[in-house]
Wavefront OBJ file of the C-alpha trace (Angstrom):
o trace
v 0.000 0.000 0.000
v 2.885 2.361 0.781
v 4.114 2.021 -2.810
v 0.638 2.736 -4.140
v 0.477 6.068 -2.326
v 3.949 7.141 -3.423
v 6.424 6.082 -0.750
v 9.892 5.390 -2.106
v 11.704 2.099 -1.601
v 14.085 3.924 0.768
v 11.149 5.133 2.875
v 9.539 1.694 2.945
v 12.834 0.112 4.017
v 13.192 2.737 6.767
v 9.793 2.052 8.347
v 11.254 -0.442 10.813
v 13.732 2.142 12.106
v 11.840 5.424 11.906
v 13.553 7.109 14.862
v 17.027 6.791 13.311
v 16.018 7.328 9.697
v 16.688 10.400 7.582
v 14.235 9.141 4.951
v 11.372 11.120 6.509
v 10.997 14.798 7.280
v 10.583 15.762 10.938
v 6.775 16.008 10.799
v 6.256 12.617 9.159
v 8.854 10.983 11.440
v 6.970 12.344 14.451
v 3.612 11.105 13.137
v 5.090 7.646 12.482
v 6.585 7.490 15.979
v 3.241 8.623 17.399
v 1.429 5.902 15.432
v 3.897 3.285 16.638
v 3.553 4.388 20.261
v -0.239 4.433 19.978
v -0.203 0.959 18.466
v 2.154 -0.657 20.970
v 0.671 0.966 24.090
v -1.193 4.283 24.040
v 0.463 5.115 27.390
v 3.685 5.289 25.357
v 2.494 8.600 23.922
v 4.318 10.612 26.543
v 4.353 14.396 27.005
v 7.513 14.785 24.919
v 6.076 12.926 21.936
v 2.746 14.737 22.200
v 4.513 18.100 22.382
v 6.450 17.155 19.248
v 3.156 16.327 17.504
v 1.837 19.772 18.481
v 4.942 21.372 16.925
v 4.093 19.874 13.545
v 0.315 19.462 13.522
v -2.793 21.399 14.513
v -5.162 19.982 17.099
v -7.579 18.843 14.390
v -4.748 17.153 12.456
v -3.671 15.299 15.617
v -7.245 14.126 16.110
v -7.375 12.951 12.485
v -4.034 11.118 12.749
v -5.185 9.511 16.016
v -8.442 8.391 14.408
v -6.654 6.835 11.433
v -4.207 4.991 13.702
v -6.986 3.849 16.031
v -9.155 2.636 13.159
v -6.238 0.795 11.549
v -5.499 -0.913 14.858
v -9.159 -1.811 15.306
v -9.365 -3.193 11.769
v -6.183 -5.256 12.189
v -7.401 -6.785 15.461
v -10.895 -7.399 14.062
v -9.731 -9.148 10.892
v -7.038 -11.135 12.690
v -9.431 -12.429 15.345
v -11.934 -13.436 12.665
v -9.194 -14.990 10.491
v -10.116 -12.705 7.587
v -7.560 -13.088 4.790
v -6.783 -9.700 3.257
v -3.447 -10.696 1.765
v -4.687 -11.495 -1.713
v -2.527 -14.623 -1.689
v -2.930 -18.215 -0.621
v -0.653 -17.617 2.369
v -2.220 -17.273 5.831
v -3.024 -13.653 6.681
v -1.789 -13.750 10.246
v -1.394 -17.237 11.651
v -2.201 -17.646 15.338
v 0.839 -17.921 17.581
v 1.477 -21.375 18.995
v 3.411 -22.295 22.100
v 6.358 -24.548 21.313
l 1 2 3 4 5 6 7 8 9 10 11 12 13 14 15 16 17 18 19 20 21 22 23 24 25 26 27 28 29 30 31 32 33 34 35 36 37 38 39 40 41 42 43 44 45 46 47 48 49 50 51 52 53 54 55 56 57 58 59 60 61 62 63 64 65 66 67 68 69 70 71 72 73 74 75 76 77 78 79 80 81 82 83 84 85 86 87 88 89 90 91 92 93 94 95 96 97 98 99 100
């Protein structure tokens, strides 16, 4: 999907190391870090990160970003729990974890 909306290969490769990457401008890097913190544990959105969001985005933009992240997280949990395959391939979408 990132390719479809215009992200470069360098940006896609940098998504797993956003904090250290120079592939993103400061505003996008902050939004990506915010999305990651919101996804992992919303308590991880500390005062420093929120203040950084306010440096780059208006209140209404922060609400919109938060809604998109929240809805994406909801959708991912919903489809995973219901075993909905969105991959477009014959591979499992998100196989349940097993204890070994």
